[in-house]
C-alpha positions as CSV (number, residue, x, y, z in Angstrom):
1,X,79.2,108.2,114.4
2,X,82.7,105.9,114.0
3,X,85.8,108.0,114.7
4,X,87.9,108.8,111.5
5,X,91.1,108.9,112.4
6,X,93.7,106.4,112.8
7,X,95.2,106.9,115.7
8,X,92.2,108.1,118.1
9,X,90.1,105.0,117.3
10,X,86.4,104.8,118.7
11,X,82.9,106.4,118.7
12,X,83.1,109.9,118.6
13,X,80.0,112.2,120.3
14,X,79.3,115.5,119.1
15,X,76.2,118.1,119.4
16,X,74.3,118.1,115.9
17,X,71.4,118.1,114.3
18,X,69.7,114.0,113.5
19,X,69.5,115.9,109.9
20,X,73.0,116.8,110.1
21,X,75.5,115.2,107.1
22,X,78.3,112.5,108.8
23,X,80.2,112.7,105.6
24,X,80.2,116.6,105.9
25,X,81.4,116.4,109.9
26,X,84.0,113.6,109.1
27,X,84.9,116.0,106.5
28,X,85.8,118.8,108.7
29,X,86.8,116.7,111.7
30,X,90.0,115.2,109.4
31,X,90.8,119.2,107.6
32,X,90.7,120.4,111.2
33,X,88.0,122.5,110.1
34,X,85.3,121.5,112.5
35,X,84.2,124.7,114.2
36,X,83.1,122.7,117.9
37,X,84.4,120.7,120.0
38,X,84.1,116.6,119.9
39,X,84.5,113.6,122.2
40,X,86.3,110.7,121.8
41,X,84.8,108.0,123.3
42,X,86.5,104.5,123.2
43,X,85.3,102.8,125.6
44,X,87.3,103.3,128.5
45,X,87.7,107.1,128.8
46,X,86.5,109.4,127.0
47,X,88.2,112.4,125.5
48,X,88.0,116.7,124.4
49,X,89.1,117.4,121.8
50,X,89.4,120.5,120.0
51,X,90.6,119.7,117.1
52,X,92.9,116.5,117.1
53,X,95.8,117.9,117.9
54,X,94.4,119.4,120.7
55,X,93.6,116.5,124.0
56,X,92.2,119.1,126.4
57,X,90.3,116.5,128.6
58,X,90.6,112.9,129.7
59,X,87.9,110.9,132.3
60,X,88.4,107.0,133.0
61,X,84.6,105.4,132.1
62,X,86.4,103.3,135.2
63,X,87.1,106.2,137.8
64,X,85.1,109.0,136.3
65,X,86.3,111.5,139.7
66,X,90.0,110.4,139.0
67,X,92.6,112.9,138.1
68,X,93.4,110.9,135.0
69,X,96.5,114.0,133.5
70,X,98.9,114.7,134.9
71,X,98.7,118.3,134.4
72,X,95.4,118.5,137.2
73,X,97.2,116.4,139.2
74,X,99.7,118.4,139.7
75,X,97.4,121.9,139.5
76,X,95.7,119.9,142.7
77,X,99.1,120.0,144.2
78,X,97.9,123.9,145.3
79,X,96.2,122.0,148.2
80,X,100.3,121.3,150.3
81,X,100.0,125.0,151.3
82,X,95.9,126.0,151.4
83,X,95.0,122.5,152.9
84,X,91.3,123.9,153.4
85,X,89.9,126.0,151.2
86,X,86.3,127.2,151.2
87,X,86.3,128.2,148.0
88,X,87.6,127.7,144.7
89,X,87.3,128.7,141.2
90,X,88.0,128.3,138.3
91,X,88.2,129.1,135.0
92,X,87.8,127.0,132.0
93,X,86.0,123.7,132.3
94,X,87.0,121.3,130.1
95,X,86.0,117.6,130.9
96,X,85.9,118.8,134.1
97,X,88.2,116.9,135.3
98,X,89.7,119.8,138.0
99,X,86.2,120.5,139.4
100,X,84.4,117.4,139.3
101,X,87.5,116.0,141.7
102,X,87.1,119.1,144.0
103,X,83.1,118.8,144.3
104,X,83.5,114.8,145.7
105,X,86.9,115.1,148.0
106,X,85.7,118.3,149.4
107,X,82.3,118.4,150.9
108,X,83.3,122.0,152.3
109,X,84.2,123.9,149.7
110,X,81.5,126.5,147.6
111,X,83.1,125.6,144.0
112,X,82.7,127.7,141.0
113,X,83.5,126.9,137.3
114,X,84.0,129.4,134.4
115,X,83.3,128.3,131.2
116,X,83.2,130.9,127.4
117,X,82.7,128.2,125.3
118,X,78.6,127.0,125.6
119,X,79.9,124.1,123.3
120,X,81.6,123.4,126.1
121,X,78.9,122.6,128.9
122,X,77.1,120.8,126.9
123,X,79.2,118.3,127.1
124,X,78.8,117.7,130.9
125,X,76.9,115.3,131.2
126,X,78.7,113.2,128.7
127,X,81.6,113.3,131.2
128,X,79.6,113.0,134.1
129,X,79.1,116.4,135.6
130,X,77.2,116.4,138.9
131,X,74.2,119.2,138.5
132,X,74.4,122.6,139.8
133,X,73.7,123.1,143.8
134,X,74.0,125.1,146.6
135,X,78.0,124.1,146.6
136,X,78.1,123.6,143.1
137,X,77.4,126.5,140.1
138,X,78.7,126.5,136.0
139,X,78.3,129.5,134.3
140,X,78.9,130.8,131.0
141,X,81.4,133.6,131.8
142,X,84.0,135.5,130.2
143,X,86.6,134.3,133.1
144,X,88.7,137.9,133.0
145,X,85.1,139.5,133.1
146,X,83.2,137.5,135.4
147,X,86.8,137.8,137.7
148,X,86.5,142.2,137.7
149,X,82.1,141.6,139.5
150,X,82.8,138.6,141.0
151,X,83.4,138.9,145.6
152,X,86.9,139.1,147.3
153,X,88.4,135.5,149.4
154,X,89.4,133.6,146.8
155,X,91.6,130.6,148.4
156,X,91.9,129.0,145.1
157,X,92.1,130.4,141.4
158,X,92.2,127.8,138.6
159,X,92.7,128.7,135.4
160,X,93.1,126.2,132.6
161,X,91.8,128.4,129.9
162,X,92.6,127.4,126.2
163,X,91.1,127.7,122.7
164,X,92.1,126.0,119.3
165,X,95.2,129.1,119.2
166,X,96.3,127.8,122.5
167,X,95.9,130.4,126.1
168,X,93.5,132.1,126.1
169,X,94.0,135.6,125.1
170,X,91.2,137.7,127.8
171,X,93.9,135.8,130.9
172,X,97.4,136.4,129.6
173,X,97.7,140.5,130.8
174,X,98.1,142.7,133.3
175,X,94.6,143.4,133.8
176,X,93.7,139.7,134.7
177,X,96.5,139.3,137.5
178,X,95.9,142.8,139.3
179,X,92.3,141.1,139.4
180,X,93.2,137.7,140.5
181,X,95.5,139.5,143.0
182,X,92.8,141.6,144.2
183,X,90.1,138.4,144.4
184,X,92.1,135.9,146.5
185,X,91.8,135.7,149.8
186,X,94.8,137.2,152.0
187,X,96.4,133.5,151.9
188,X,95.3,132.5,148.3
189,X,96.7,130.9,146.0
190,X,96.3,131.6,142.5
191,X,97.2,128.3,139.7
192,X,97.9,128.2,136.4
193,X,98.1,125.4,133.8
194,X,100.8,126.6,131.0
195,X,101.0,124.1,127.9
196,X,101.5,125.6,123.9
197,X,105.5,127.2,123.2
198,X,107.2,128.5,125.7
199,X,107.4,131.9,124.7
200,X,103.6,132.3,124.0
201,X,103.5,131.9,127.5
202,X,106.6,133.7,128.8
203,X,105.7,137.8,129.1
204,X,102.5,135.8,130.7
205,X,105.0,134.3,134.2
206,X,106.3,137.5,133.9
207,X,103.4,139.4,134.5
208,X,102.3,137.2,137.5
209,X,105.8,137.5,138.6
210,X,105.7,141.4,138.3
211,X,102.2,142.0,140.7
212,X,102.5,138.7,142.5
213,X,105.6,140.5,143.9
214,X,107.9,137.9,142.7
215,X,105.9,135.0,145.1
216,X,105.4,132.7,142.1
217,X,106.8,129.1,141.0
218,X,107.3,127.4,137.9
219,X,106.9,123.1,137.8
220,X,107.5,120.8,134.8
221,X,105.0,118.8,133.9
222,X,107.2,116.0,131.5
223,X,104.5,113.5,131.2
224,X,102.4,116.7,128.8
225,X,105.1,118.8,128.3
226,X,104.1,121.6,130.5
227,X,104.5,123.8,133.2
228,X,101.9,124.5,136.5
229,X,102.3,128.0,138.0
230,X,101.5,128.8,141.6
231,X,101.3,132.4,142.5
232,X,101.0,133.2,145.9
233,X,99.4,136.8,147.2
234,X,101.0,136.5,150.8
235,X,103.9,138.6,151.4
236,X,107.4,136.5,152.2
237,X,105.3,133.6,151.3
238,X,107.5,130.7,152.0
239,X,106.6,127.6,152.0
240,X,106.6,125.3,154.8
241,X,109.5,122.9,153.9
242,X,109.9,120.5,156.8
243,X,106.3,120.1,157.0
244,X,105.6,118.5,153.5
245,X,105.6,115.6,153.6
246,X,103.1,115.5,157.1
247,X,100.8,117.3,155.1
248,X,100.9,115.2,152.1
249,X,99.8,112.9,155.2
250,X,96.9,114.6,155.8
251,X,95.9,115.2,153.0
252,X,96.0,112.2,150.9
253,X,93.9,111.1,154.8
254,X,91.2,114.2,154.3
255,X,91.0,113.8,150.1
256,X,91.0,109.4,150.2
257,X,93.9,109.9,147.5
258,X,94.4,107.1,144.6
259,X,98.4,105.4,145.0
260,X,98.5,108.5,141.5
261,X,97.5,111.6,143.2
262,X,99.6,109.9,145.9
263,X,102.8,110.0,143.3
264,X,101.9,113.1,141.9
265,X,101.7,114.5,145.6
266,X,105.3,113.1,146.4
267,X,107.1,113.9,143.6
268,X,106.1,117.8,143.8
269,X,106.7,117.8,147.4
270,X,110.3,116.5,146.6
271,X,111.1,118.8,143.5
272,X,110.5,121.5,145.7
273,X,112.2,120.0,148.6
274,X,115.2,119.0,146.5
275,X,115.4,122.4,144.0
276,X,114.4,125.2,146.7
277,X,118.0,126.7,146.7
278,X,117.6,126.2,142.6
279,X,114.1,128.2,142.8
280,X,115.2,131.1,145.0
281,X,117.8,131.5,142.3
282,X,115.9,131.5,139.3
283,X,113.7,133.4,141.4
284,X,116.4,136.0,142.0
285,X,117.3,135.8,138.5
286,X,113.7,136.4,137.3
287,X,113.6,139.2,139.4
288,X,117.0,140.9,138.0
289,X,115.7,141.2,134.8
290,X,112.6,142.4,135.7
291,X,114.6,145.1,136.9
292,X,116.5,146.1,134.0
293,X,113.8,145.8,131.7
294,X,111.6,148.4,133.7
295,X,114.3,150.5,135.3
296,X,117.9,150.2,134.1
297,X,117.3,149.4,129.8
298,X,115.4,153.6,130.1
299,X,118.2,154.4,131.5
300,X,120.7,152.9,129.2
301,X,119.2,154.1,126.3
302,X,119.5,158.7,127.7
303,X,123.2,159.5,127.0
304,X,122.3,162.2,130.1
305,X,122.2,159.4,132.9
306,X,125.0,157.5,134.3
307,X,124.5,154.9,136.2
308,X,127.0,153.5,138.5
309,X,126.9,149.7,140.3
310,X,128.0,149.7,143.5
311,X,127.6,151.0,147.0
312,X,127.7,154.6,148.4
313,X,128.2,156.5,151.2
314,X,128.6,160.2,152.2
315,X,131.8,161.4,151.9
316,X,130.7,165.1,152.6
317,X,127.6,166.9,151.7
318,X,128.5,167.5,148.2
319,X,130.0,164.2,147.5
320,X,129.3,160.8,147.1
321,X,132.2,157.4,147.6
322,X,131.0,154.7,145.2
323,X,132.9,151.5,146.1
324,X,131.5,150.1,142.6
325,X,131.0,146.6,141.8
326,X,133.6,145.9,139.5
327,X,136.2,146.9,142.2
328,X,137.7,149.8,142.0
329,X,136.0,153.2,143.8
330,X,134.7,156.3,142.2
331,X,133.9,160.0,143.7
332,X,130.5,162.2,142.8
333,X,130.3,165.5,143.2
334,X,126.8,166.3,143.0
335,X,124.4,169.4,143.5
336,X,121.7,168.1,144.7
337,X,120.9,164.3,146.1
338,X,117.6,162.3,145.8
């Protein structure tokens, strides 16, 4: 039926029986009580919505396999760190942009997309997703439960899972990150699209840093007002900063990336290289914050424990000499020292 919205013009595509009343559907779309996702086709692109304020996916009809939205391009920048993934799992299908891109650009990769809402999967043909085959599987399942039972060895775990209220609640907890870490391959990477109010996912970033031992990078996507989180399983991971430009050229050639995707990768590489020192400082600040929240905050609340900040050395078997951070020196006598 014709779009009832003033700005989002075109044709609205819905999965409804032939006897459904157009007037009632129109009213539900306008007052945001329509309970299922819907698509708007404006003749150039197709857009997946949960409501008119929450556009989930975009597909260009001229280039249906390209990544039209900037945050999806930034999510695929994980290829700079894991250029030849053998197995990719996507939690949150949406309009299928990411899984389609991987399917057509990486013919040697096993792909699994996990989507909880059958009404989202119902638009699979609308967004021109290929049928399941020996490389591709689209599952109707809870992403967190899938991760609990799936085999280990995921090279890239992409998470783009939202409902009408925001990031999928079953994924925003320590258990999910523990499972993600366990199921990734030795040099696997977790990539998460973060959208909405920053306060809603600040704790999620903290959980990722805790589980992945602070091997986490978070970058902004100004065009979409999103952030993308990369968490690396490899301990003491450090990107090959000097090789990023070479890796970009290699990935471009192998995947035959278009100009838009090249610019996104180049921008990301420049951003992450130029801001390397800032990233490390931000990471250390976050480590200090988490350490205080986990340990020192508990000690601060116990009047029988005194915390002294400084460097300690033994004066004798019963005494420590502490060079305090404030410049002073203090001797601490003890009966036992741990």
